[in-house]
N, C-alpha and C positions, 0 to 999 in steps of 0.2 A: 573459409573462414575459422579464424580460430577458437579452440575450444574454450568455452565459459567455465569458471571454477566456481563451483558452488561452496560459498564460506560456511564452515561447519562453526555452530556458535554453543560454547559450554554454558550450562543450565547453572552449573554449581559453583562458580567462582564465588570465594570467600567475601571478598572486598565488595562484589557487585551487590551480592545478595545482603549485604549489610547497608548498604545505601538504599536498596528498595525497601528493605523491612523497618528502616528508620523513619520513612515516611508514612509506611502502613501502618507503623505503630503509633503514630500520632493521634490515630481517630479511634483506637481500640476502648468500645465502651462509651464513646462520645455519641449523644443522643442524636439521631437523625430520623425524620420523618418524611415520608412523601407530601409534594405539596398538592393540595387538594384545591385551591382556591381557583376561582373560574377567571379566565385570562380576559380583560375588558379593555379595549382600546376606544375610547369614545370620539377620538378625532377621525375617524374613518370606518367605512363600511367593509368587513372580511370578505374576499370573493369565495365563491362557493367551493373553487376547487383549495383552498387554504385551510391547514390545519391550526388548532391552537399551538401556541409553544409549549413546549414541555421543560419544566425546570429541573434541574439537579434536585436530588435528596438534600433537604435542608439540614444544617447541622448547629447545634449550639455552642457557641464559642466562649464556653465559660472555664469554670476551673478545673474541670476534668482533662481538658485540651490543653491547658497550661501545666498540668502535673504529668500528663503524657510527655510531654514535650521536655521537661526536666528529666523523666527517666530515660528518656531516650539519648538525651545529652551526657549523663550520667556514663551510659553505656558505651559512648563512644568518645569518652574524654573530652568534653567539651564545657565551657563555664554554664551552669544551669541558669536559665532567664528568669527574671521574676515578673515578666508581663509579655502579653502576646503584642506582637506589632502588625498589628493589621491583619492578621493571618497570611505573612510573609514567612516562607520558610526557606532556608538556603541550603545547597547540597555543593560542598566544594569537591570536584573530581578534576584529576591532573588530566591534561592533553594526553590523548592514546590509551586511555583507560576505559573506553566504552561508556562514556557519558550519554552519547545518544540511545545506545542498548539500554542503558538502566532507566532513563525515565521514560520510554516506551513502555519498557515491562511495568514500571510503576504504576503506569496508566491501567495497565490490564489487571494489575493486583488490586488496586481502589475498584475498580469496575466490578471483578470477582468478590471481593470482599465485603464492599459496603455499597454495589449497587450505583456509584456515582457513572452518568453517563456521556458528559458534555465537557470535551476538554479543549482547550485550545493551545497549540504550541506558537507561540511568537517568536520569531527569529529577527535579528538586525540586518542580514545582509542576504542577497541572494545566493552566495557560494555555500553558505548555512543552510539555508532552505533546500537547496539542490541537494546537499549531504544527507538531510532530514529524509527527502523522498527517495533517495537511493537505498537507506538505510532500512525503511520500511517496505521496499521491494525485497531486498536480501534476508529480512527476518521473518518473513511471511511463513514460509513453511515451518521454521524454528519455534516460532510462536504457537502455530496450528497443534504443534505436538503436544505443547505445554498446557495450552487452553482449550481444551476439547474441542478442535477444529475451527475454533474462531479465526477467522481470516482478517487479519489486521489491515489489509490492502482496500478490503470492500469496507472497512469502517473508517477510514481516513481519506481526507480529502485536501487538495491544496486550492485556497481561495484564489479566485482569478477576477479582477476588477472589472474585466470586459462584461462577465456573467456574475453580477452580485445575488442576482435571485435564487442562485444555487444553495446559497448558505441558509435559506428558508427550510427549501426540502431536506439537505443533507444534513442540517445542523440544529435548527431551531425546533423543527417540530417533529423529529424522528424522536421516537420512544427507547431506539436500541442506543448501542454505544456509537458516539461519533466524535470525531478527532479532526479538528480544522487546524490545518497548518497555513499560517498567515506571516506576512512580511509586515513589520511595525508599521512600515509606510502607507499600508493600506487602510489603517482607521487612526493614525494619531495628528489628523488635520483635519479641522472642521468642515474643509471642502472635500474631503473625500466622499466617495458615492455612498457607502455604507452609511454616512451620518446625513445623508442628503433626502428629503422627501423624494419619492417617486411620484408619476403619474397618478398612482392611485391613492395617494395620500399616505404611501406606508413608509415608515422609517426604520431601515432593517436595524439600525443601532440600538432602537428601542426595545425591539424583541429579544438582541443578544443581552443587554441588561438584564432583561426579565428573568432569562433562564439561568444566571447565575453561573457563567462557565468556570470550570476549573483551569486557570492558566498556568502554563508552562514556558518559562521565558529562557530562552537558551541564550548565553552569553548577555547576561543583563547588564554588564559593566559598558557594553557598548552602546547602550539607550539611556544611561542616566544622566548625561551632559556631564559637565566640567566643573560648573559653579554650585553653590549650595542651594540653589533654586531646584526644584524638581522638572524635571525636562518634560516636555510636551507627550514625549512617548510614555512616560511613566504615569504621569496624569491620564493620559487615554485608558491605559491598562486599568487603573483604578476605577475610572468611569464605567467600566464593564460589568462593576459589581460583582466581581469573583467570588465564588465560593472560597477559596483561598488561591495562594499564587507559590509555585514552586519555581525556584530560582538555580539553574543548573551552569556552572563554570567553574574554569581553574583559576581565574584570577578576579575574584569579586571584588569590586571599590567596597561594596558596605555589607556588612555580614547582617542580615535580619533573621533573627531566631534559628541560628546554624544549627543543622541536625545531624550532619555529615562532614567528615574531612577527609580528603585523602590528597597531601599535598605532594609536591614535585620530589621533596626528598624520601618521602615513605614509600612514593611510586618507583623510584630507583633503587631505594634499599631492599625493596621486595620483588625485584625484576619484573615489574609489571609493566615497565617501558623499555626500550633499548638503552644501552649504555652510551655515551658518548666518547668519540676519539676525534681529536683533531690533528690534520696534517696540513703543513703550512709552506708557503712557497719558499719561505728562508729557511726552512729544513732541509732544502735541496742544495744549498752550498755546499761545496766540497770540503770535507775536513783537512785537506790541506792548504785550504785558502786562510790567509790571517784576518779572518772574519772580525768585526768590532761594530759594535751596536752602541749608541749613546742612550741610555733608557731613560733617565731622568736627572736633574739638578735635585741633590737632596737637602733636607732642612737643616743639615750639619755642614752644609756647603762643600759635599763631596760630589763627584760625578759618578754615577752608577752605570757600569758599561758590561756589556754581556761580550764573552770571547768564547773560543774552544776553551777545553780545560780536560786534564785527565789526571787520574789518579794511579798509582802505581798497582798494576794488574788490572786496570778496569779499561773502559771504552772511553772514547772521545765523547763528550757532552758540553752544551752550552751550560755557561755558569756566569752569576753577575757578581762583580766587586765593584766595592766604594773606592773610588781613587783620587788621589792629588796629585799635584807636580812630584816627578821623579818615579812614581809608580812603573814597575818593570812588568810589562805585559808577558815576556818570555818566562819570567817566574811565577807570576800568577798563573799561566796557563798549565804549568806541571811541566816545563821545558818542552813544549812542542817547539819544533825546529822555524815553524813559520812565524812565529812571534818575537825570533831573536833580533836585538837591538831597537825593539819598539818601547819607546820610553813617553810617559806623559810629560808635556814639554812645560805646562805651567797650571796654576791652580785654576780650578775651574770657576766660572763665572755665569750667573744666570743669563746675561745679555750676550755672551760671547759665544763662539764656537768653541769646541774641544780641540785641543791641539795634541797630536800624536806623532812624536818624530819615529821614522823607519831606518834612519841612517842616510838614506839617500833624500827622502824627502820629507815633507809633512802632510798629514791627513789631517782634514778639518772635517768637525761631525757637528751639526746644530742636533738639538734635542731631538729623539725620535729617528735619527738619520743613521744610515750603516754604511759601510765601505763596498757593498756587494756590487754595486753598478748595475743591478736588474732593471731593464726598462719596463715601461707599462706594457708594451707588445709581449716581452718575454714573460711577465708575470702571468698574461692571460693564457697563454701557451703552457705555462708549467703546471697551472691549476688544470687544466683539461688533461695533461698528461697523467698527474697524478690522480684524476678522478677515474681515467680509464684503466690504470693499473689497479687502484684500489678495487675498482669493480672485478676486476679478472682474478686476483688474488682472493678477494671472498666468496666468488661464486667457486671456485677450486675447492676452497676450504672447506666451504658447508657441502658441498656433493660427496668431498672424499669422507666427512664424517657421516655420511649415510641419510643427509637431510635432503628431499627432493625438493627444493625450495628455488624458486627463480627469482633473482635478485633484480632490482634496477636501480639506475643512478638517475638524479634529478639535476638538472642546471637550472638555476634561476637567472635570468638575464634582465637587463633594464631596458631594452629596445628591441623591437622586433625585427629591425631592418639588420641586425648584428646577427641575425640568423637567415633570415630572407631578405636579399636586396635585389629589387628589380633593375638597379642601374649596373649591376655587374653582369658580365658575359653569360656566366652560368646560373645567375640568380642566387648564388650562396652569399651569405653575409659575412663578415669577417670571422665569427667565432665559430661557424658552421665550418668555412674552410680549414681553419686551425683544428678542428676536431677530425676531419675528413683524414688530414695529414698525419695526424699524430696516431690516430687508430689503425690506419694503413700501415704505417711502421710497427707499431707494437704487435701486431698480430701476425707478423713474420719473424719476430724476434723468438728464438727458442726459449728463452727466459720466462716470454708471458704468454706463449701459445699452447700451453700443456693442457689447458683447461679443453680446448677443441680436440687435441689428440686423445685424451682420456675418455672423452664423452661426445664422441661425435655425432651420435643419434639425437643428442638435445640441441645440436648446433650447426644445424644442416645448412644455415642460410648466415653463418658468421661472416662471410667474405662479402655479403651483399650490404655495402654500407648504406645503400638507400632503404633498408629495412630493418636494420639495427638503431636507426636514430630518426626520431621525428619532435617536431615543434607543436605544442600546444598554446594558443594564444587568444586573446580576444578577436572575435571575428563577426563580420558585417552579415547582412541579411543574406548574402550570397556565399556565405561561409568561407571569404577570404579574410587572410589574416590581417588586423589593422593594429595601429598602435593605440594607447589608452591615454587620450587627450589629457595633458597636465598631469600625469601621474606621479612622476617626480616631485613635482611642485606641493601637490595635495597630500598626496601620502596617507589617505584617509578614503577607503572605499564610499563610505555614505556621502561623501562630498562631491562626487564624480557627477558629472552632466547625465541626464536621462540617456541619451542616445550610446555614451561610453559604457553605463552602465547593462545596458542591453548588450551591448558588444561582450561585455565579460561574462554576461549570463550565458550567452551562447557558447563561450569558450569553456567555460565550466561544465556544460552539456556533454560536449565533446569527450573532456577528460573522464567524466562519470561514466558514459557509454563503454568504455574499454576497462572499466577500474577492474572487472572479473575476467577479463581474456588476458590482460598484461602479465597476470601471475602464471600464466601457463606456457610450458616450453615450445608449443605449438605457433605461438607469437613470437617472431624473433626480434622484435622492437624491446630495447633494453636501455636506451639513454636516450632520455627526454629533456628539450628545452621547453621551459615555459617562462612568461612573464611573473615578474615581482608581484603584479597585481592580482594574479591567479592563484595565491599561493594557499589560500583557503580551501580553493576546488582539490587541492592535493589531499588526499588522506590516503593513500594506498598503502597498506601496511609492508610491502616488500621493498621500500625505498631504502637503501640501506648506505648509500652515498651521497652526499647533498653538497652541490658546488654553486657558489654564487659569484657569477662574473660580473664585472663592473670596472670600467675604466675610468681614471682618474681619482681613485680613492680605495681605502681599506675600510670600509664600513663591513663591521660583522654581522653575521648572520644572526637576527633576533631569535627569541625563544617562540615567536609565533612562527617564524620561516622555519626552524628547526623541529618544530612539533610535527612537520608533514611527514617526518621521517621517524619519529619515535614509537608509533605503533608496533605491536609485536608481529611479527611475520606470521605467513601461512604458507603451508606446502601445497603441491599439486592436487592433492584432496581436499584443501580448504581446511585443514586441520593446524591449530595455532601451534607455532614451536615456542618452548619455553626455557630453553637453554640458553642459560645467561652467558655462556662461552662464544656462542654464534651472535646472539642478537646486540649487534653492537653499530651504532651508526657512525659513519666517517664523514666530517665535515672539512673540505677542502677550502682551507681561508687563504686570502692575501693579506696576512696578519703575522704577529709574533705570536708564539704559543702563548706565553705568559699574560700578554695583553687580552687575548681572544679568551682565555680561559676566567681571567678576573673580569672582564667585561659580560661575558655570557653567565656567569654566576651571579653577578649583580643584578644581570636583567632577570634572573628566575627569581631571586629574592624582591627584588622591587614589585614585580608582577604577583607575587604571593603576598606581600606586605610583610615580609619576614624582618623582623627585628630581633637582634639576639640578646637584649636587655628586656624583653617582654616577657612577663611571668604566664605561661598558657597553662589552659587547664590541664593538659596531658601532664603536663610537669609537677603540678599538684598532685594528680592522682597517681602516679607512678610512685612519687616520694612517700605519700601514704600507703601505697600497697605493699612497696619494697621495704618499709619500715617494721613489719611485724604485725601491723594492726589488722584484727581478724575482717575478712572480706566483707561481712554483713554490717560492718560500723564504716567502711568508706562509701558514704552516701553523698549526694548531690549536697546535703545540708553541712556536713562535716567539710566539703569542699568549699563551699560559702564561708563556713566559720574560719578556716584557715586563711582564706584570701582576706578577710575582713580584719583578721588579727595582723596580717601584713600592712594592711592599709592603717589601721590604727597606730601601729608604731612607725609609720610612715617611710615604710620599707620599700612599698610601692605606691604610683600614683594612681590617680583615677583610670588612667589608660593601662594598669597593670604592667608598667613599666618601672625598673629597679630604680630607686633613688640612691642605692649605696652599691657596693660591692657585694655580691651573691654571698661571700664568706661571712658578711656581717650578721648574718641572720642567727648566728650562734648566739648573739648578745641578747635576742629577743627571748622574753619569758613568756610562755602561753600561757592563756587563762583557760582554756578549755580542758577539762579534764582528760580527754583521750588524747589530745595532742600532748599534754603535759606528761600521761604515761610513757610514750614513745618519743619524746622530744628529742634525744639525743641522735637515734637512727634518723628521725624525720628531717632533720636540719643536715645530716652528713648525705642523705640522699638527695634532697633538694638541690644543695651546693653541686654533687656531682653531675645532676643532670641539668643543670644551668651551665656549668662549664662544658658539657658535651653539647649543648645546644649551640653555644657560641663558636663551636669548631662545625657545625653544620653548612656544608655546601654542595650541591651537584657535583660530581667526580667528573673531570674532563680529562680524559686520557691523552698524553700527549704522543701522537703518532709518529712525529720526528724521531723519537727515540729507539733504539732497538728494544725490543720485548724481554723482560726480565725472565730468565730461564729459573724455575722454581721446580727443577725435576729433584729426583733423590739425589741425597749425598752420594759423591763417587764409591764410597767404601761400601754401600749398601750392596753392590754387585758382588762382594767378597763371599766366599762360601759361608762363612761363620753368621754373617748377617741374614744371608739369603734363609739359613736354617732358622735363625730366630724369628724372622717374619713369617715362614712357613709355620711355625709352631703358634704364634701368636694368630694368624689368620685361621688357622683350625679351630680356634676356641671363639672367634667373633663371626665366623660365617654361619652357624647354626641360627636359625629363626627360631622364636618359641610362640607358645599361645599360652595365656594363664588359666589356672582353674580354680572356680569360684566355688566357695560354700557358704552360702547365705542363710543367716538365722531367720527362716521366714518370718515366722512369727515376732521377733523382736523388730523386723524392716516393717511389717503391717502396722505393730503398734506404734513405732515412731511416725510413720505416714498419718495414721489417724491422729496422734497428738498434735503433730506441726499443724494439720488442716484444719482442723477444730480451732486451734489458735488463729489461723490465718482466718478461718469463716466468721469466727466469734463477732467481730465489729464490722464486717462487711455489708453494704446496704446496697440494692439495687434501687437507683433512683434516676428518675427523668429530670432531666435541667432544662429550664424553659428561660428564654430571653424575653424580658418584657421592657417595652419602650413607653414611658409616659410624657407626653407633651400637654401643656396646659392652652387650654383656648383664651384668644386675647384679640384685641384689635390694634392695627399700626396707626401712624399717624394720620395714613388716607382714611382713615375710619373702616379700612377694609379688615373683615374676619381671617384669621389666621391661627395655626398652631405654633408656639414656641417650639424650640429645637429639642428633640426627644432626650430623655435621660435614660441610659440603658441600665438595666438592673437585673440580675439574676436570681432564679428561684427554683426551690428543688420540690420535688414530690416523691418520698419514698415508697417503692412498692414492695408488696410481700411475697409478688410472684413475678417472674418474666413472663412477659406479653406472650411469646411462644415457649412453651414447657417443653424440655427435651425429656426424653423418655431415658431411662435407665439404661438402654441397651446403647442408643446414641451415645451417652457419657462415657459408657465403657468402652464402646468401639472408638472413639477420639483418644482416650487415655492409652490404649492398645497401640495405636498407629505411631504415637510418640513415644512411647516408651519401651515396647516390645514385652512388658509384662503379662503374664497368663492371665486370660479373663477371670479364673476364679481369685486370685490374688486381687485383682482390680475391686470385684464384688465384694469382699471381705472388707477392703478398705471403705468403701462407700457405704455399706451396710451399717457402720459405726460412727457415721459423721453426723452430728447434732444438726448442722443446717443444710444437707444435701442437697435440698432445692436451689441453692443459690449457684449450684453448676449449672444450672439452666442458662445462664448470663455467660455468653462466650468468652467475656472478658475475664471473669473470675476462672472459668473453667480454664483457660491459658495459663493463669496464675499458678492454679492448683498443679496442672501437669508438670509445670516446670520444676515445681516444688518437688513433686514426686521423684522425677528426673535426677534431680541434686542429690535428694536421700539415697536413689539406689546407685549412684556412683561413689558415694562415700562408702555405702555397705559393700559393694563390689570390691573396693580397694583394700576394706577393712578383711573382706572374707577372701582373699587371694590364698589359698593354701600352698599353691607351687606353680612353678613353670613347667611346660613339657615342650620338648624338640618337636618340631615338625620334619618328617622324615622326606627328604627330596626337596624342601624350601629352603633356600640359603641367598646369604647376601653375596655379591660379587664383589671380589678383592679390590677391583677398580673404585668401585663407589666406596667401599669403607675406607679405604686409606687416599682417596683424592686428594691431591694437593691445592692448595688455595691459589687463585690466578693474583698475581701481583705486578704491578707495572712502577716505572721508575717514578711518576707522580706521587705515588703513595709511599714510596721511600724517602722523597723530599719533604712530603707533609707531616710534621712532628705531630699532628693531631690524630695520625693514623696510627694503631698500636701494631706496628709491623717489627716482629722479631727476626733479627739476622743470627741463624745458628753458627757456631763455631765448628767448622768441619774438623779440626784438630783434635777436637774434644771427641769425636767419632759416637755420637750418641743420638742425634736427631736425624729422622727419616729424612726430612726436607730441609732444604736451604732457608726457606722463610714460611714465618707462620704470621697469619692476620690474626689478631688479638681482640677482645672486647674491652678491655680496660687496662690501666697500669699494673692493677693487682695481678691480673693474668699474664702480663709480661714478664713480671717478676716473678711468677711460677715457673715460667718456660725458662728463664734465664738459669734457676736454680735447678730444674731438670737437668739443664744442658751442663751444668758445672759440678753435678753430683757424682763422684767417682763411682758410685755403685749402682748408677742407673746404665743398663746395657743397651736400652733402645727406648725412644718414646715418639710418639706423634700425635698431635692436635687433631680431633675427628671432626670433618665438616660436619655441619646441621643436615640431616637427611639422609647421610649416608649410611648410617648403623642406627637403627631405631629399635626401640623396644617396646612392644605394646602394653598399653595399660589404660584403665577404666576412662581416664582422662585423655586420650590420645595417644599418638606416638610419641617417644622420648628419647632425646639424644644425648648420651653422655659425653663429657669434655675431650677426655685425654686417655690414652692407652700407655702405659709404662711397663716395660720388663725390668725388673729390679734383681740384684745379685743375691743370692741367697747365703746363709752361713758357711756353706759349704763348698763356697765360690763358683757354684753353678746357677744357671738361668733358670730357677724353680717359680718364681713367684711373678705372677701376670697381676697387674693391678689395673683397673678402668676407674677413672675418678671423675666426680663430678665436683667441680669447683664452684663454690659459694663465698667468695673473695669478702672477707671481713664481716661474714654472719656469724652470729652465735646460733646455738641450736633453736633456741626462745624465738629466735626472729624468722625462721623457717615456716612458710604458710602450710596448711594441711596438706593443700595438692602437692607441695614440693617434697614434704616428709613421705608421702604415700608413692611419688614417683621413685624417690631414692630407694626405698624398700623394694620395689618393682624391679629396679636395677640389681639389687642384692639376691632377689629369688631368680633372676633370669640367669646369670652367672652362676648360680649354684645348680641350675638346670644343664647349662651346657659343659662345665668342667669344675671339677673339685680343686683344682689347683688356680683358680681365677678369683681374687679378691676385690669386691667392689666397695669402695669409700667416697664419702665426701668430703671435700675438705675446706677450710675457710682461708688456708694458709700452706706455705709449703712446711713449715714448723708443725702444723696441725697434721699434715699429710705422714709426717716421720713418725710422729707421735701415735698416729693410728697402725702405722705397720710395724710398730715396736722398735724404733731405731733411734 
């Protein structure tokens, strides 16, 4: 039996903690109370063995909850809401970033912090439910370590309609934590067993409604329906009387009180998922062939064609040209011999084929056609061949780089008989036969079998083709593979017939059974074929190549299918790999690269509801923060004011979409004093961010192109440059720690002053929800109560119900600030309203305030930096080069600077920069005759420790001294176009830390910040 790998989960991933804390923070200080009402059900007699239903602690959904929501939204750069939407809260998390982990841990945090006990996870499909079950099993030990031995598996159960009474004992009546995992189909119809009266007169539905479960909806967009009318599923969830509802998905249809957002773009930018590369069938066409593709008929009556093209000194690549009659393809190609005498014969017409003369005959191409002549059978074979080669290349590269990661390749196919065919003599279907032939040929080829010769112990069975590939499909009760009836015509799992759904269910179980075995090298299986219908069952993190095989069409794999391979991989110890150079998913497409990339990027944007003209909250937050406005003034209220001023000036509409060009904001006259004061910088930053947003798209690397070599320029191997780099490295390798001298009395005085101001107007209050309904009689003279009117009332309390001791308060502040006990005691002893710290919510705010003051005093109190003996940076990480591909070079929105090797100044051939300003700075460095050597530093490769966390400068420069020697070493922080007054307090302190760090490591290194190259020259006295 293959070894099962225990996945190692990280508890401290920042983005996951933020998502969890965003939900937990909603209920800080919100009044809760245990329900003491006696349950009565007068419609039946309760049996002796039955207990009373136990409700969740009740909460008051008034102004405090709304204020908490707005605070959370401000922190997460979301538009603050002005009202609660029936206690629905939305959490947006990109596919593959640990959504299930986050909501399971959120449940445990809500239970631990507030005592909530009844949770219901509602899923739309069997596949997702199976994934939740597997996650609960895999996370069991991880959560036990975090939550004092609490066994998640003992507290969670999957509802089974064949034993509905289990929900009473396991969920309704228990006083302990209970998590029910349920398919929406179990209760979204009046005919469901849960909603029917049983033989004892009990309606389980009534009991569930009474206990007010907290409902977590996984993928809510799948149950919302298409029209404006609320779906039966949503109505059923609301009928449960949930205490509140948490909605988790990457692709919400509607955002109800959104509290957290991690979209596709941010996940990619922060390397939280794999990057995407595409290799195409058409990329295999020989570069000697006179390839022509008719891409489209343009609006200006040209034909856009794609041909091979070469520039002097460059590689042959595909390139598009707009052509009319007389266009010479030989000239357009850069004089490639295969295009000699190829001329466009006549002006293109939308209704006619494009005619291209070759001298001997005429090629006619319809829109979308090419002249390669590849048959459908050839296409399938080429896709399979590319997938096998991609797999072997990736596996070898990963092992050579020291990562013990076993990778998988996944083929999605459209019909089971293409894999297993009972009518063929050997039982193999067309796709399986082709795979076996291609695999057998490739592993005998010396170009491709290096993997097995270099790592024989890991691939003992690589020649046993029956062990290296397998198929997972929908299966019947006897576990025999079956076709999914009407799958191609339905393409919607929720519309499958019950039998088909049961078959799919069993197929997914088989997939999940081996999930943790497949990533072990003891298991030879590496190539997996599966039906498209099972795509949601596949979430193995080690899928590195994904290939969709389909005869008779070039439909691209959509985000949903690609999501199966986006999760970050794990090694044979179960540890996640975060190396972005390795984490790349290759898609093998029967398509053209440009079409595939554009269609996939559009699919991502549509799924995420992306609109380049929408003024989102984070745009406004960033514009305000970067305009030099003090942090304490960037509040939810200021964001509201900014948005309202844009609305009043008809610059945006009610949907927050631009009605004018973003640059037209310069004509708006702000009325708010804070906006007026920083008007110019706010407008500049707003325009900058809106332009940047318009260029946002998921990067899709073109695997058909040869990789870009971004190694050192050739002159870097010369002795003089080797010496320069050695000198620079000696000054940058040293690590330091800062020494702090804090004026203790001034720090304590500041804490006392700020905390007394904070507590002066704070009140501890209970908030009650009061429902008032008047008695009346209806037309049939029956007594009734009118619909209740909700009101909120407050009762201010002089002390907390459970008063904390000074010892408890001091311990709590010590734990979160690391301050000595005596210092905390001195602060508390001088507080006028210390009793308010007995309230946990107020204590949290006070602790955060003390921490902020401490960071500020630490930064101000740094006296010097000292080097740490034996603790150094690696030259490899300090001077690591950016990874560049041809797609980046082609995209004008990427700020890629190609250095000039003839200038002999830049360490590397290319640099990836953050703005046009930085790109100009690089160009000026490259052209300055007094610069002897420069390079851009990758974030995180070289860091300086500061009270605000690790800090990475931007550039390192060796400049020619007056005596014509290389004596000056500059490390530069660029703040393009910022004036000194626009720098935030934190930015100023980090720059000061940089100065002190380099003062400690070498007397001849000078650290400067500069807002332009001219500013840099002025500061170094040139």
